[in-house]
N, C-alpha and C positions, 0 to 999 in steps of 0.2 A: 504494500500500500504506500502511496506517496503521502508524505507528511504535509499537513495543512499548516503552513507557516504564515506569519504576519508579513506585512510589507517590510522590505528592508529599511534600515540595516539590522542584521542579526548575525549570529556566528554559527559556524558549522564545525564540528569536531569529527574528523574523518579517521576512523580506526581500521587499518588494514592489517590482516593477520593470516599467518599460516599455522595450522594446527599440528599437534603431535597425534599419536594414536591413543593417548590417554582420554578415556571418556568419563571416568568416575567423577560425578558431580558437575561436569561441565554444563550440560543443558539446563539443569536446575538453577545453577548459579547465573547463567546467561539470562534466563527468564526473570530471576529475582532482580538482576541489575536493571533490566528494562522497567520493571515495576518501580524499583527504588528511584531510578532517574526521573521517572514521570512524577514523583512526589516532590522533587526539588524545586525551589523557587527559581524561576527563570528558564525552566525547561519548556521547549516548544514542540518537540516531536522527534521521531527517529525513523530511519529507513535502513534496511540491511539485507544482504545476500551472502550466501556461502555456497560456492561451487569450487572447492579447492581453496582458492583465495577468498577469505572472508572480508567483507567491507561493511562497516556499520557507520552511518552518518547520523549524529545527533545534533539537534539544533537548539540554540540557547540565546537568550536575550542579551547577555553581556559576557565579557571576559571574567568578571567577578563570579557570575553564576557557574561558569566552567571551572574556575579555581575551587569554588566551594564543593562542587560535585566530586572533583578529584580527591578531596580530602575527607569525604564521608567514610567513616570507619569501616563499614561493611564493604564498600567499594575498594578501599585500600587492601583489605584481605583478599578480595577477588583478584586484584591486580597482582599481588604477590603469588597467588596460586597459578595465575596465568603464566608468569615468568618461570615458575618451577615445574609446572606439570603440563599445561594445555597448549602452549605456543612454542613453535620453533623460532618464530620471528614475528615482530609486529612493528608498526609505525603509526604514530598519532600525528595528525596535522590539524592545526586550528586556523580557520579562515574567516574573514569577515565577508559576509554576503552583502554586496552593494546593489545588486540588481538580480531579480528573478522574473521569470515569465513561464507560461505553460499553456497547455491545451487539455481540455477534458470534454468528452462527449456526454 
């Protein structure tokens, strides 16, 4: 589903990842992180796909909201588990969205 975002400007956090073969707890934690992120002040939405390379894009009102999300205790634990068990590599990019447009039938 395409996230419904407000008019720009807002911010996008692009999380690209490659998984290990370790499945234990991954899907439950991923779902929990989506739920937890949605509860954070400044959260606007999320989009994601996984076909070998996983890409999750979350949208935020401000850089402060992104910083606050990064420091949520449960999210910190998930980040640590990702580095030790679930990912062989990942990259996070933070971008300011200055313009957006689209089409919908």
